[in-house]
N, C-alpha and C positions, 0 to 999 in steps of 0.2 A: 067395501075393500077395493081399492085402486087395482085395476088389471089393464093388461095390454101387452104387445110384444115388445120386449127389449133385445136389443144387440149388445151382448158383452163381447168386447175385444180382449184377446188375451185370456179366453174362457177356460183354457187348458192349464193355466198357470196356478200359482198358489193362491193369491187372493181372489182371482177370477172364479175359480171352481168354487170356493166356499161361498162367494157371493151369487153364484147361481142357485146354490142351495137355498140361501135366504129369499132370493127374489121369487123362486118358485114355491116356497113356503108361505109367501106373503101374497100369492094370488097372481103372479106375473107370468107370462109366457116369455120363454128365453130361447134366443139362437145365438150361437157362438161364433167367432171367427178367431182362429190362431193358426199360424203358419208352422207351428210345432217346432220351430228352430229352438225355443226355450221351453215351451209348454210339453205337457205329456198326454198321450191318449189314456194312460194310466189314471190320470186325474179324472177325466172325463166318465171313464168306466166307473170309478167310485163315486161320482156325483150321481149317475144314472142309478147305481146301486142303492144309495140313499134315498132318493126320490121315486124309485121304481118307475121311471119312464126315460124314454129317450130324449136326448138333447141334440139338436142338429148342430154341427161344427163345420164351418167352411174353412178348409186348408188354403187360406190365401194370405199373400204378403201384402199387407196395407200399404206399403210404399208403392205398389202397382194400383194407380188410380182406375184404370179399365176393369181390373178384377175387383177392386172393391166396389164399383158402381154396380157390377153385376149382382152383388148381395142385395142391395136396396132395390134393384129392379124385380128381382125375385120375391122381396118382402116389402111390398107397398104399405103394409099397416103396420111397420115399425113406429112407436111413438116415443122411444128414448134410447139413448146409447150410454153405456158406460165404457169409457175408454182406459183400459189398464196397458194393454199392448205396447211394450217398450222393453229394451234392454235396460238392466238395472245395475250392473257390476260397477261399483266404484273403481276397482282396480283395472279392469278392462276398459273403462272409459278412459282412464289415464293414459293407458298404453295403446289405445287405438280410438281417439276422440273423432275422426271422421265417421267412423262406423257409428257412433252414438248419435251425432249429429244429423247423419243420413237417416237412421232409421227412426229415431224417437220423434224427430221433427217433421219429417216427411209424412209419418203415418198420421200424425195429428192433423196436418193440413188436409190431406185426403179425406179424413173423416169429417172433419168439417165442411169441405167442399160438398160431400155427399149429404150431409145433414141440410145443407141449404139446398142443394139441388132436388132432394127429395123430401123435403118439408118436415123434417124431425126435429122438433122444438126443444126437447129436453136433453140435456147432455150433463154427464158427469165425468169430470177429468181427474184422473188418478195423478196427484202431485206428491210432494215429500215434504218432510220436515227438513230435508238437506236444502231447500230453497233459502232457510235462514242462515246458513252457513255458521260461523262462529259468532253466535249472537252476543250483545253485550250485557243483555239482562235476562233473566230467567225467572219464572218460566216465560216462554214465548207466547204471545197471544196473536190473533189476525192482524193487529195493527203494528206489530215488531217490524221495524225497517229490515229489509233482506241486505245481508252482508254478502261479501264476495263469495260466490260459489266456490267449494272446496275441491270440485271435480267436473269434468265435462259432463258426467250424468247429472250432477245437480244443476249444472246450467242448462240442460235440456229441459229441466222441470221448470226453471225460472222463465226461460223462453217460452214453454208452452203456455204458461200463465198469462204472458203478455199476449200471445197469440189468441187465446180465448178472449181476452178483454177486448182487444182491437176488433175480433170478430163480431161481438155482440153489439158493440157500438155502431157497427154498420149494418147490422141484421137484427132489427128490433123485435121480430117475432121470436127470436131465440133467447133461451135461458142456460146458464151454465153454473153449476157448482164446482168448485176447486177443493179437492180434499186433499189436505196436507196431512198424510198420516206418518206416524212416528215409526216405531218398531213393530210390525206385526209377527206375533209368534203362536205356537201352539197348532192345534189340529182340531177337526170336528170331533166332538164327544164320542162318536161311534168308533173313532179311529179308522174309517174307512178311507178318509182322505187327509191329506198334510201336505208336507212341505217335500217335493220331490227334488234333491239336489244331490249327485253323487260326489261332488266337489264344492260344498257349500262355502261362501264366505259369511252368510248370516251366522250370528253368534250361536243360537240356540241349536240348529242342526248339527253345528260343529260340537257341541256340548254333547248332544244324544249320540253322535256318531262315535264319539271317544268313550262314551259309557258303554256303549254296545259292543265295542271292540273294533269297528272298522277303521279307527284312528288309534294308534298308539298312545298319542298325546295331543294335546292342544296348546295353542300358545295365547298368552294375553298380550296384546300389543301395547305396551307402554304402561308403566305404573309410576311415571313422575309427572303426570298432568296436577294441576292445581285443583284437585278434586278430594273428597273426604278419604280417599284411600289410594289415590293416585291413578287408579284407572278410569277410563272414559265412562261419562254418564249418558245413559239413554232412558227413553220412556217406551217401556214395553207394553202392547195392547194385544189382546187375543184377536186372533184372525177372524172368529165368527162375530165378535163386536165390530171389527173394521168392516165385515161383509154387511151387516145390519145397517150401518151408518150409510151404505151405498142404496140400500133399498128406501130408508127413509129420505134421503136426499132426492131420489125420483119421486117419491110421494109428495114431498114439499114442494117440487117444481111443477108436477101435473096439477096439484091442487091450486097452484098461483100463489102460495104464500110467501114466495120470495119478494122482498122489496128492491132488489137490485137484479139486474140482468146477469151480472155475474158476481157471485159471492164465494169467499173462501171460508173454509172450516178446518180448524184443527181437530185431528182424531188422535187423541193419546189419553193415556190414563191420567195425566197430570201428576205423576209421580217419577222422580228421577231415581234410576237405579244403577249402580255402578256395575261394571263387567264382574268383578270379583263378587259382589253381592248376588248377582244373578247365577253365578256359577254354584255359590253355597245355598241359593234357594232350590236349585236343581238337585243338590245332594242331599237336601233335606226332603224334598218331595218324592224322590227316587229311591232312597237308601243306597245310592252309588258313590263311591268317592272317585272324583275325577283325577286324571293324571294330567296336570297342566304346569306349563313353565311360562315364565315372564320372558318376553321378548322386546325388541325394540319398537319404536311407534311406526305405525303404517302410514304411509303418504296418503292425503285425501280424507282423513278421520277428523271430523269435528270433536272437540274436547268434551263437551256437554251441551245436551239439548234435551229439554222436556215441555210438555204443553200445559197451557191454560185451555181447558176444553169447555169452558162454560158456555160460549156461543152455540157450539154444536147441541150441547144437552138442552139448552133452552130453546133454541129455534127449530131444531129438526125433531126434538122429543127423543133423543138418543140416550140411552142408558148403558153404562158399563156393566155387564153380567159376570165378568170373569177375572178373577184376581191373580196375583202372581203364581200362587201354589197351583191353581188350576191351569194355567198356561203351561208350567213345567210338567204338570200330570199328564196332558193331553199330549203335549209334544213327546213325552217319553213313551207313552202307550202307541202313538204313531210310529216312532222308530222300532220299537218291539213288533209291531205288526209288519213293517217292512222286512225286518229280520226273518220272521217266519215265513212269509211270501217268497222271499229270496231262497231260503233253505228248501222249500218245496220245488221250486224251479230247478235247483241244483240235484235233486233227488229224482 
């Protein structure tokens, strides 16, 4: 089994926390960096509970190069980096694009600078299906031309991929995988960690918060799109399947199996699901009826996107283990766990 020390940036975030669990369960040592502007120490506490061990987190803003370098100086044995740390709200990026360009791009540049300076050759970059924009053909594969980004957030991911490609061209000892994931949902099977969002924009926590009573109702943004029921189409993938793809990407790089210094992989289920279909799937899995209303379209939303995931399955040896019912079930059990924990705090 491949082992070694991995730096996970954004390790107190949703995907970062689940990935730490998968990395440790596959023999890696992990340290985390998260400035906690979006991440949560509750996530790390849950990770440590699942793993029965402490995970070191550095509270560092990665846009500060000196503070970022200090992590590498203190940990000269890092062999790989998974870079999650980024702001990710489409709406927020539309209203404050400079904040997104400053944070998402500067943090990546600093991480790559440190990788170069401290000779960490294996890097996994957290990209997004949003780089495809409104693709003309579906499903999208890794050769699908990138359309115009629909939001500043999506554009930071397109720029990030360009930066990574340019970096490896001039630094031939380094290898990067670009993971374009689609819509991560669900929670760890233990329901000890999941998605922490008080005011989420992602659809599944909005659904579960409505079902538990945190929200009186939820809105479906647009039912006049050219899709089978008029609502947007997305490709939902369980967060632990996404997490495992990061572990497999590192193993792939460390073993030298990559044919190109910078490779891109789609991480999706391969199935397009409409917003309304997802709501009905949740109602079936949970036995709860949702109070939802149809609203106008939301700026920055792509009409439809889902993946061809053949490349990741074939080259990384990645397998999808969770179906849509399991995604909804784990998300609902996590929401119920949050509700119980919050009630205990109130009492």
